N, C-alpha and C positions, 0 to 999 in steps of 0.2 A: 658197568664194570668200574670198580674203584681200585686204582693201583697207585701206590706211592703218592697219594694226595691228588691224583688226577682222575677225573671221571670221564669215561667214554660211554657214549650211547652204543647200543648193540642192535640198532635198527628198530623199525616199527612197521606197521601195516603198509604205509606208503613207500618207505624206502626198501623194505626187505631186510635180510640179514646183512646189514652193512655197518661197519664201525663208523661212529661219528664223534666229532669233538665240537663243543659249543662253549660260548661265553654269554654273560648276561646281555640281554638286548638293550638297546638305546644308549647306554653309557659306553658301549664299545662300538658304536655305529656313527662315526663322524660324518658320513655321507648321507645319513638318513634325511629324507624330506619330511615336511609336515604330513603329507599324505601317507608316507610310510609309517610314521609313528601312530597315525590314526588307525590304520588297518593292520598293524603288526600282530601277526598270529602268535609269535614267540612271546611277546609281552603279555598277551592274554593267558597263554599257557603257564608262564612263570607265576602269574598272580594266582592261578588255580592250583599250581603245584610248587609251593614255596621250597620244598626240598630240592627240586630241580634248580631253582634260582640260587639256592645256597651252594649247590655243586658247581654251577657255572661261575659263581663268584670266587670259589676256591680255585677253579681253573685259571681265572684271570689273575688272581694273586700269584700263582706260580708262573704264569706267562710274563709277569713283570720282571722276572729274573731270567733273562734269555738263556744263559748257559745252562742253568739248572733245568729249565723247561725243555730245552733240546735234549739234554742228557736223559731225562726221564721218559720223554715221548719215544725217543729212538730206542731206549732200553726196554720198554715194556710192550710196545706194539709187536704183534706176531710177525715173525720174519716172512711168513707166507701170508700176505694180506692182499686179496684180489683188488679191493677198492675201498675208498674211504671218503666220506663226505665231511668237508671242513665247514663248520658253522651252520648247524640247523638253527641256532640262535647266535646272535652276535656278528661281529665283522672284524675286518683288519683295521686296527685302531692306531698302529704306530709303525714306523719304519723298522724298528728293531724286531717287532713281532713278525712282520712280513719276512724279514731276513731269517728268522728262526724257521719259518715254514719252508723257505728255500732249502735250508740245510736238512730238514726232515724229509722233504721230497727227494732230495739227492740220495739220502740214506736208504730209500725204499724205491729203487728204480723200476721194480716190477709191479708196484702198486699204482692203480689208477685213482688219482685224487680228483675231486671236483668241488666247486664252490660257486656261490653267487655273491657279488659284492656291490655296494654302492660307494665304496671308498675310491672308486675311479674318479669321483668328482672332487676329491681332496688333492690339491696341487702337490703337496709334499709327499703324497703316498703313491702317485702315479708311477714314478720311476721304479721304486721297489716292486710294485705290482706287475709292471711290465717284465721285470726280471723273473718273477715267479711264473707269470703267464707263459713265458717262452720255454719253460722246462718241458721236456717231451712227455712227462707222465701226469700233467695236471691240465684240467680244463677250467677256465675262469670265465664266468658270465658277468657282463656289466648289467647288473640289475637296475631296472628303471621303472618309472611310473608316469602317468600323464602330466605331472607337474615338473618333470625333470628334463634337462637337455638331451639331445641325441647322444647315444653312446658312441665311443670311438669307432670309426669305420672298420678297423682291423680286429675288433673284439667280437666274440659271440655275445649276443644280448639276450636278456630274459625280460620279456614284456608282460604287462598285465593285459588281459583280454579287452578291457575297456579303453585301452590306449589306441587311438586311431592310427598310430604309427606301427602297431603290432604286426609282426610278420614272423614266419617260422612254423615249426611243428607245435601243435597244441599238445600239452603234456598228456601222454598216453595213459598215465595212471589216473589223472583227474578225469579224463574222458572215459574211464572204465574200459579201455581197450586192452590194457595189460594190468597185472596185479600190483606191480611195484617198480620202483626205479631200477632195482637190480635186474628185473626181468627185461626192462626196456634197454637200458644202457646208453641211450642217445646222448645224455649230458656228460658222461665221462669217457665217451669215445672221441677220437680226433675227427670231429665233424666240422663243417663250415656253417651249419645252420643255426638259427636262433630258436628260442623256445617261447611259448606263450602259456602263462598260468592264469587260472581263475583266482580271484581273491578268495581266501579261505580263512 
């Protein structure tokens, strides 16, 4: 869905009918490891679908103007929005951008937001991410891989199944136990558990 220069995803087979917002991979991923860049599903997808890459780049361009970005997002998202995935592609790339999402989440207190980030490894982004993480309507996972340090103890973590540290619930959609993220709901509910994904 394209509105006022911003493109939202409206779900897929994995997610279900869920609104999503994405940015171009790698260039917005300050916490990405070499391993992450090697196995990045989003980067491969963007190469196959250049129109998606262009849409993500336009989203980034708008996000660089925080006030306009917040105004558009808050203005165009449905007021009744059960849940939303932030960043199928891309990540939290700046303090100002994270602050924009704080304002957006506050504007939609009934919506359940969720996201996975490697920006927890970037010192100047940890503080703003903590502020976002502590909001009652968002779940943020510290995404990690076998080459990265241990995630913060107080965060929920998203592990890769090849990581010997991995613990938590294996993704029910990937395990073909449930049809979609929307059907499962584990990652956007207020849970204490971690999650384990297969490389895809």
